[in-house]
C-alpha positions, 0 to 999 in steps of 0.5 A: 433762971439758974445759978450754975454755969451754962453747959451749952451755948446756943448762938443764932447768927445775924447782924445787929441794927434795925436795917437788918432785923428781918433780913434773910441773913438774920435767920439765926437771930429770928430763930433765937427769938423763937427759942426765947419765946418757947422758954420764957427767956430774954436775950437782952443782956450785953455780955461777950460782945453779944446779946445774951440770956440764960435758960434751962432746956431739957434739964441743961443750963444754956447760954443764949447768944446773938453776937453783935460783932456783925455776921463775919466776926460772929466767932469773936463773941462766941469764943469769948463766952466758950472760953469764959465758961470752958464750954467745948465746941461740941456743946456750942450749937450755931443756928444760921441761914443757908442759901443752898437750901429752899426756904423753910428747910432745916438741916442739922449737922454734928460738925463740918466745914463753913460751906462758904458761910462767912459767919460759920467760917468765923466761928470755926476760926475762933473756936479752932474747930469744925466740931460744933453742931449746927442748925442750917435754915434755908432761905432760898437761892437767888432767883437770878444766879447773876444777881447780887448775893449780898442783896439777896441775903440782906433782902427780906422774906416775902410774906409766904417765905416768912411763914415757911421760916416760922415753921422752920424755927418751930422745928429748930426749937424742938431740935435744940431740945434733943441736941442738948440732951445728946440726941443730935442723930434723933434731931437729924432724923426727925427735923431735917427736911 
């Protein structure tokens, strides 16, 4: 634990509640669990309309967040913490699911648009910026393009799919350690794919 104010926010996006726990849309929450495990941290303190925790990663104090505002309002919680601690968007790392990437594929970006992801759209709106780094974790496309998108993202991984995700989470944890240390480009070259 540390006493100084956090320099970074690391936020995994998802939906609160048992019914969403292992859904594709909760990939960000699942990855946060992996980060907590790696750094012996807990993300269970209710603050800023989120479950929060603190840890030190690569020598930098970090606030860990799982917004509890539901996916489409994720930015509400993240902006509260960013405003309170005066953390600029470039020090807010957002982790979330991406249906345009195959299961288990990691894509790290320095900044960018929402790409159709409502959680990221909310973060952009509330931070008033697209200039925050993000880690996208592929959850695969719908088997049938005409099938229900909501049903797909709120559906659960197969056993094989979950194994691929766990491997992606492991790479994302390593990427975060580089990103907070100012080495996002190295993280991209090492862990994208």
